[in-house]
Z-matrix of the N, CA and C atoms (Angstrom, degrees):
N
C 1 1.409
C 2 1.590 1 110.15
N 3 1.316 2 115.65 1 136.36
C 4 1.454 3 119.17 2 -175.58
C 5 1.575 4 106.76 3 -102.11
N 6 1.389 5 109.03 4 158.29
C 7 1.419 6 118.10 5 177.83
C 8 1.512 7 109.13 6 -98.18
N 9 1.383 8 113.94 7 174.07
C 10 1.527 9 116.18 8 175.64
C 11 1.458 10 114.17 9 -61.34
N 12 1.335 11 116.50 10 -26.86
C 13 1.524 12 116.02 11 -177.63
C 14 1.502 13 111.00 12 -90.96
N 15 1.249 14 119.42 13 10.88
C 16 1.460 15 122.46 14 -177.01
C 17 1.529 16 108.86 15 -128.14
N 18 1.392 17 114.87 16 150.69
C 19 1.429 18 115.92 17 179.26
C 20 1.589 19 103.66 18 -127.90
N 21 1.301 20 118.92 19 140.54
C 22 1.412 21 123.77 20 176.98
C 23 1.482 22 111.36 21 -88.10
N 24 1.347 23 117.81 22 137.58
C 25 1.413 24 122.96 23 174.16
C 26 1.584 25 109.09 24 -137.83
N 27 1.319 26 117.30 25 133.77
C 28 1.472 27 115.92 26 177.54
C 29 1.443 28 110.61 27 -61.31
N 30 1.361 29 114.86 28 146.20
C 31 1.535 30 121.35 29 173.14
C 32 1.500 31 108.30 30 -78.48
N 33 1.330 32 117.22 31 140.98
C 34 1.451 33 118.11 32 -178.64
C 35 1.528 34 107.25 33 -114.51
N 36 1.286 35 121.74 34 -7.67
C 37 1.407 36 118.84 35 178.91
C 38 1.496 37 119.16 36 -78.85
N 39 1.365 38 116.18 37 -18.22
C 40 1.436 39 118.91 38 -178.10
C 41 1.553 40 109.66 39 -122.38
N 42 1.309 41 119.17 40 102.93
C 43 1.487 42 119.26 41 -176.19
C 44 1.488 43 113.32 42 -69.23
N 45 1.353 44 118.75 43 -19.75
C 46 1.525 45 119.56 44 -177.96
C 47 1.465 46 112.46 45 -81.33
N 48 1.337 47 118.75 46 -18.47
C 49 1.485 48 120.41 47 174.87
C 50 1.503 49 110.11 48 -110.76
N 51 1.350 50 117.27 49 71.94
C 52 1.446 51 126.13 50 -178.07
C 53 1.573 52 112.34 51 -63.34
N 54 1.301 53 115.19 52 -29.50
C 55 1.508 54 116.68 53 -173.64
C 56 1.489 55 112.96 54 -99.91
N 57 1.308 56 117.52 55 4.36
C 58 1.514 57 120.96 56 174.35
C 59 1.520 58 111.59 57 -74.96
N 60 1.279 59 116.29 58 138.92
C 61 1.400 60 117.93 59 174.42
C 62 1.536 61 114.14 60 -124.28
N 63 1.255 62 112.02 61 156.46
C 64 1.519 63 119.37 62 -179.84
C 65 1.596 64 104.27 63 -118.74
N 66 1.315 65 112.52 64 136.29
C 67 1.483 66 116.36 65 -175.89
C 68 1.592 67 104.62 66 -101.45
N 69 1.366 68 111.30 67 137.67
C 70 1.450 69 117.00 68 -178.79
C 71 1.538 70 104.14 69 -120.31
N 72 1.312 71 118.26 70 132.31
C 73 1.380 72 120.07 71 -176.31
C 74 1.579 73 111.68 72 -64.65
N 75 1.245 74 117.48 73 137.65
C 76 1.479 75 123.04 74 173.49
C 77 1.495 76 108.14 75 -122.35
N 78 1.364 77 115.72 76 135.11
C 79 1.518 78 118.79 77 177.42
C 80 1.549 79 109.13 78 -74.16
N 81 1.211 80 118.03 79 124.28
C 82 1.488 81 122.67 80 176.56
C 83 1.437 82 108.35 81 -64.30
N 84 1.321 83 118.74 82 148.32
C 85 1.490 84 126.73 83 -179.30
C 86 1.470 85 111.11 84 -60.45
N 87 1.353 86 117.79 85 -34.72
C 88 1.465 87 122.04 86 -175.61
C 89 1.527 88 113.56 87 -74.66
N 90 1.399 89 113.68 88 -15.06
C 91 1.445 90 120.51 89 -178.12
C 92 1.529 91 111.63 90 -79.20
N 93 1.347 92 120.97 91 -14.75
C 94 1.423 93 123.35 92 -176.17
C 95 1.507 94 104.23 93 -65.54
N 96 1.347 95 110.78 94 132.34
C 97 1.512 96 115.70 95 -179.56
C 98 1.557 97 111.68 96 -79.48
N 99 1.264 98 117.57 97 163.59
C 100 1.476 99 121.37 98 -174.25
C 101 1.495 100 112.71 99 -64.37
N 102 1.304 101 114.45 100 -33.57
C 103 1.564 102 117.84 101 179.70
C 104 1.540 103 110.69 102 -61.39
N 105 1.388 104 114.40 103 -48.00
C 106 1.509 105 121.45 104 177.78
C 107 1.488 106 108.60 105 -59.21
N 108 1.372 107 118.69 106 -46.88
C 109 1.470 108 122.15 107 -177.27
C 110 1.532 109 108.86 108 -64.27
N 111 1.355 110 119.88 109 -40.21
C 112 1.457 111 121.77 110 179.63
C 113 1.480 112 110.01 111 -66.56
N 114 1.367 113 119.10 112 -36.68
C 115 1.442 114 123.58 113 179.25
C 116 1.553 115 108.70 114 -64.79
N 117 1.328 116 114.82 115 -46.43
C 118 1.506 117 116.59 116 -178.59
C 119 1.547 118 113.61 117 -67.64
N 120 1.319 119 116.50 118 -35.06
C 121 1.445 120 118.51 119 174.92
C 122 1.461 121 111.18 120 -67.28
N 123 1.287 122 120.52 121 -44.71
C 124 1.514 123 127.24 122 177.00
C 125 1.555 124 107.85 123 -54.10
N 126 1.252 125 118.87 124 -48.18
C 127 1.427 126 125.41 125 179.17
C 128 1.477 127 114.55 126 -60.04
N 129 1.366 128 118.07 127 -44.50
C 130 1.482 129 126.91 128 178.32
C 131 1.586 130 107.51 129 -64.69
N 132 1.418 131 115.14 130 -42.97
C 133 1.437 132 116.23 131 -177.88
C 134 1.513 133 113.97 132 -65.86
N 135 1.386 134 114.48 133 -35.82
C 136 1.500 135 122.05 134 -179.56
C 137 1.544 136 107.19 135 -69.35
N 138 1.332 137 118.27 136 -36.60
C 139 1.463 138 119.57 137 179.05
C 140 1.552 139 110.93 138 -64.89
N 141 1.400 140 111.01 139 -50.39
C 142 1.427 141 115.98 140 -179.48
C 143 1.629 142 111.75 141 -63.15
N 144 1.283 143 121.03 142 -33.50
C 145 1.420 144 122.32 143 176.09
C 146 1.533 145 108.50 144 -65.55
N 147 1.281 146 117.65 145 -44.97
C 148 1.431 147 119.29 146 178.17
C 149 1.567 148 112.91 147 -57.89
N 150 1.350 149 114.78 148 -47.13
C 151 1.469 150 119.05 149 174.04
C 152 1.555 151 115.78 150 -55.13
N 153 1.291 152 110.96 151 -46.17
C 154 1.453 153 119.25 152 177.74
C 155 1.612 154 111.64 153 -60.65
N 156 1.283 155 112.71 154 -45.79
C 157 1.587 156 116.15 155 176.73
C 158 1.524 157 108.07 156 -60.47
N 159 1.340 158 121.48 157 -43.32
C 160 1.458 159 124.80 158 -177.94
C 161 1.528 160 110.04 159 -62.21
N 162 1.370 161 114.49 160 -39.98
C 163 1.526 162 120.52 161 -174.49
C 164 1.501 163 108.11 162 -74.11
N 165 1.366 164 116.95 163 -41.66
C 166 1.464 165 114.89 164 -165.95
C 167 1.580 166 111.65 165 -111.70
N 168 1.385 167 116.21 166 -7.77
C 169 1.368 168 119.38 167 174.19
C 170 1.578 169 110.30 168 67.87
N 171 1.342 170 113.32 169 -170.88
C 172 1.511 171 114.44 170 -177.35
C 173 1.426 172 110.98 171 -72.04
N 174 1.355 173 116.95 172 160.96
C 175 1.467 174 121.76 173 177.92
C 176 1.492 175 110.51 174 -61.88
N 177 1.275 176 116.04 175 146.46
C 178 1.466 177 122.92 176 174.88
C 179 1.560 178 108.72 177 -78.23
N 180 1.343 179 114.71 178 140.39
C 181 1.502 180 115.97 179 176.98
C 182 1.522 181 110.29 180 -66.72
N 183 1.297 182 115.37 181 141.36
C 184 1.506 183 121.48 182 -179.07
C 185 1.551 184 107.39 183 -75.41
N 186 1.309 185 114.07 184 159.10
C 187 1.465 186 122.05 185 -173.06
C 188 1.561 187 110.00 186 -111.20
N 189 1.359 188 115.72 187 147.20
C 190 1.483 189 119.45 188 173.40
C 191 1.528 190 106.95 189 -91.01
N 192 1.371 191 114.78 190 177.22
C 193 1.400 192 116.52 191 173.59
C 194 1.534 193 115.13 192 -57.97
N 195 1.376 194 111.12 193 -41.98
C 196 1.492 195 117.88 194 177.06
C 197 1.526 196 114.16 195 -58.70
N 198 1.407 197 111.50 196 -39.04
C 199 1.524 198 115.41 197 179.65
C 200 1.515 199 111.97 198 -65.78
N 201 1.407 200 113.43 199 -41.47
C 202 1.399 201 123.07 200 177.53
C 203 1.636 202 111.40 201 -58.59
N 204 1.303 203 115.91 202 -45.94
C 205 1.406 204 126.97 203 -177.97
C 206 1.546 205 107.05 204 -57.42
N 207 1.396 206 110.39 205 -54.60
C 208 1.432 207 117.44 206 177.24
C 209 1.491 208 114.26 207 -56.88
N 210 1.307 209 116.81 208 -46.43
C 211 1.563 210 120.59 209 176.88
C 212 1.487 211 111.02 210 -54.49
N 213 1.331 212 115.51 211 -49.63
C 214 1.442 213 120.94 212 -172.87
C 215 1.553 214 114.07 213 -84.66
N 216 1.362 215 113.66 214 -1.16
C 217 1.465 216 118.65 215 -175.13
C 218 1.512 217 116.26 216 52.64
N 219 1.363 218 114.21 217 45.40
C 220 1.386 219 122.88 218 178.95
C 221 1.480 220 107.38 219 -132.11
N 222 1.410 221 116.30 220 175.19
C 223 1.463 222 120.95 221 -177.28
C 224 1.501 223 105.88 222 -84.52
N 225 1.335 224 116.63 223 165.16
C 226 1.463 225 122.30 224 -178.23
C 227 1.576 226 107.95 225 -68.20
N 228 1.291 227 116.39 226 -32.80
C 229 1.517 228 122.92 227 175.11
C 230 1.536 229 108.52 228 -59.98
N 231 1.317 230 117.38 229 -42.98
C 232 1.477 231 113.33 230 178.36
C 233 1.469 232 114.37 231 -68.14
N 234 1.323 233 118.27 232 -28.37
C 235 1.439 234 117.60 233 173.67
C 236 1.522 235 108.56 234 -68.42
N 237 1.344 236 118.26 235 -35.94
C 238 1.493 237 118.92 236 178.37
C 239 1.578 238 109.25 237 -62.87
N 240 1.302 239 112.45 238 -38.30
C 241 1.482 240 117.37 239 -179.39
C 242 1.524 241 108.44 240 -63.32
N 243 1.360 242 118.76 241 -44.72
C 244 1.464 243 121.77 242 177.67
C 245 1.550 244 114.41 243 -61.50
N 246 1.313 245 112.34 244 -35.81
C 247 1.502 246 115.80 245 178.13
C 248 1.547 247 107.87 246 -69.41
N 249 1.356 248 119.40 247 -45.55
C 250 1.475 249 123.02 248 177.66
C 251 1.553 250 113.82 249 -55.81
N 252 1.341 251 111.91 250 -40.13
C 253 1.517 252 116.47 251 -178.35
C 254 1.527 253 109.10 252 -82.52
N 255 1.326 254 122.18 253 -0.49
C 256 1.476 255 123.01 254 174.89
C 257 1.499 256 112.46 255 78.41
N 258 1.293 257 116.80 256 16.10
C 259 1.529 258 121.82 257 179.43
C 260 1.535 259 109.78 258 -82.95
N 261 1.376 260 114.26 259 -29.47
C 262 1.586 261 116.87 260 176.18
C 263 1.594 262 100.13 261 -127.56
N 264 1.369 263 110.39 262 136.39
C 265 1.389 264 118.27 263 179.48
C 266 1.503 265 111.74 264 -110.12
N 267 1.212 266 123.17 265 117.83
C 268 1.559 267 123.26 266 179.49
C 269 1.487 268 107.97 267 -77.55
N 270 1.307 269 116.28 268 160.68
C 271 1.446 270 128.83 269 169.69
C 272 1.540 271 97.73 270 -101.19
N 273 1.352 272 116.05 271 140.54
C 274 1.481 273 119.61 272 172.95
C 275 1.510 274 109.32 273 -102.77
N 276 1.304 275 117.17 274 121.06
C 277 1.435 276 122.27 275 178.43
C 278 1.551 277 109.79 276 -123.87
N 279 1.301 278 118.33 277 107.14
C 280 1.387 279 123.26 278 -177.09
C 281 1.511 280 110.69 279 50.07
N 282 1.285 281 118.22 280 50.29
C 283 1.503 282 123.43 281 175.06
C 284 1.537 283 110.43 282 76.67
N 285 1.236 284 122.82 283 9.86
C 286 1.484 285 123.61 284 -178.86
C 287 1.489 286 106.67 285 -120.81
N 288 1.404 287 112.95 286 138.98
C 289 1.457 288 119.16 287 175.49
C 290 1.519 289 111.65 288 -83.85
N 291 1.268 290 114.09 289 132.05
C 292 1.447 291 123.88 290 171.41
C 293 1.568 292 111.83 291 -133.18
N 294 1.310 293 114.85 292 154.31
C 295 1.453 294 120.60 293 -179.55
C 296 1.542 295 111.21 294 -125.45
N 297 1.339 296 110.28 295 136.71
C 298 1.464 297 113.42 296 176.50
C 299 1.564 298 109.97 297 -80.41
N 300 1.303 299 114.55 298 135.24
C 301 1.514 300 116.97 299 -176.62
C 302 1.581 301 110.44 300 -54.05
N 303 1.277 302 116.84 301 -35.67
C 304 1.508 303 117.87 302 176.92
C 305 1.524 304 111.52 303 -61.41
N 306 1.276 305 122.24 304 -29.07
C 307 1.483 306 123.00 305 -176.29
C 308 1.472 307 105.56 306 -80.31
N 309 1.326 308 122.24 307 -33.11
C 310 1.484 309 126.39 308 172.84
C 311 1.524 310 112.13 309 -63.13
N 312 1.275 311 113.75 310 -44.06
C 313 1.517 312 123.36 311 -179.75
C 314 1.566 313 107.74 312 -63.81
N 315 1.396 314 116.05 313 -45.50
C 316 1.423 315 122.43 314 178.46
C 317 1.583 316 110.51 315 -61.98
N 318 1.222 317 116.62 316 -37.81
C 319 1.506 318 118.12 317 174.29
C 320 1.501 319 111.63 318 -64.58
N 321 1.299 320 117.78 319 -41.88
C 322 1.494 321 121.61 320 179.92
C 323 1.496 322 107.81 321 -64.41
N 324 1.299 323 115.82 322 -43.69
C 325 1.507 324 118.21 323 177.24
C 326 1.542 325 113.60 324 -57.79
N 327 1.356 326 115.22 325 -41.55
C 328 1.432 327 122.32 326 -177.14
C 329 1.577 328 104.34 327 -62.95
N 330 1.307 329 116.98 328 -46.62
C 331 1.466 330 122.36 329 177.24
C 332 1.542 331 111.99 330 -51.58
N 333 1.297 332 111.96 331 -47.87
C 334 1.451 333 117.63 332 -176.47
C 335 1.613 334 109.53 333 -63.58
N 336 1.300 335 113.13 334 -44.38
C 337 1.445 336 117.49 335 -179.12
C 338 1.549 337 111.56 336 -60.83
N 339 1.366 338 116.57 337 -42.46
C 340 1.380 339 123.34 338 178.77
C 341 1.506 340 111.29 339 -63.37
N 342 1.318 341 118.14 340 -37.80
C 343 1.486 342 126.64 341 -179.17
C 344 1.522 343 105.39 342 -65.82
N 345 1.271 344 117.37 343 -44.35
C 346 1.507 345 118.95 344 -176.55
C 347 1.494 346 112.89 345 -66.23
N 348 1.441 347 113.78 346 -42.92
C 349 1.484 348 119.57 347 175.50
C 350 1.481 349 108.56 348 -56.77
N 351 1.305 350 121.93 349 -49.08
C 352 1.387 351 124.54 350 -172.83
C 353 1.550 352 109.16 351 -65.68
N 354 1.289 353 118.44 352 -40.62
C 355 1.414 354 125.30 353 177.38
C 356 1.563 355 112.15 354 -60.66
N 357 1.352 356 113.98 355 -40.98
C 358 1.467 357 118.99 356 176.98
C 359 1.563 358 113.06 357 -64.30
N 360 1.332 359 111.58 358 -44.02
C 361 1.413 360 118.66 359 -178.62
C 362 1.553 361 110.70 360 -61.80
N 363 1.327 362 114.93 361 -42.04
C 364 1.429 363 122.23 362 -179.48
C 365 1.547 364 115.62 363 -67.00
N 366 1.338 365 112.56 364 -31.82
C 367 1.493 366 118.54 365 179.77
C 368 1.459 367 113.18 366 -79.13
N 369 1.410 368 122.18 367 -24.07
C 370 1.360 369 121.82 368 -175.16
C 371 1.537 370 113.70 369 -86.01
N 372 1.321 371 113.07 370 -2.52
C 373 1.509 372 116.27 371 178.47
C 374 1.439 373 112.16 372 -88.32
C-alpha cells in the first residue's frame, strides 16, 4: 500500500514480476514552503501582466473638455451640458476633469443606438 507522499510505478526491469511496484517519493503540495509559493505566484503574475500589456497595449491618453468637444464636433458648453446630464462622466485628477477615450466612444455608441431606435419607431408608423 502506498502513502500520499508516494507514487506507485510498475517495475520494467523484471518481466517475471509484473505486479511488483516500486514507490518513488513525491513532495506533498502542503510541503511547499512560503518562499517557493511566493516565487511561483510572482512569476504567474508577471506572465499575466505581460499578456495583458500585449493584448491592450499602452494606456490611451486622457482627454480634456476641449479634446472631447473637438472629437464630438460640438462646443465646450455642450460637453459641459452632457456632463451635467450624466451622459459623460469625467475622471477627477488633482482637481482637473479628464475623460477616458473609451468613455467618449461609449457615449457615441449610445447616441448611435438611440438614433437607430428612433429611426425604427418613425418608419413603423
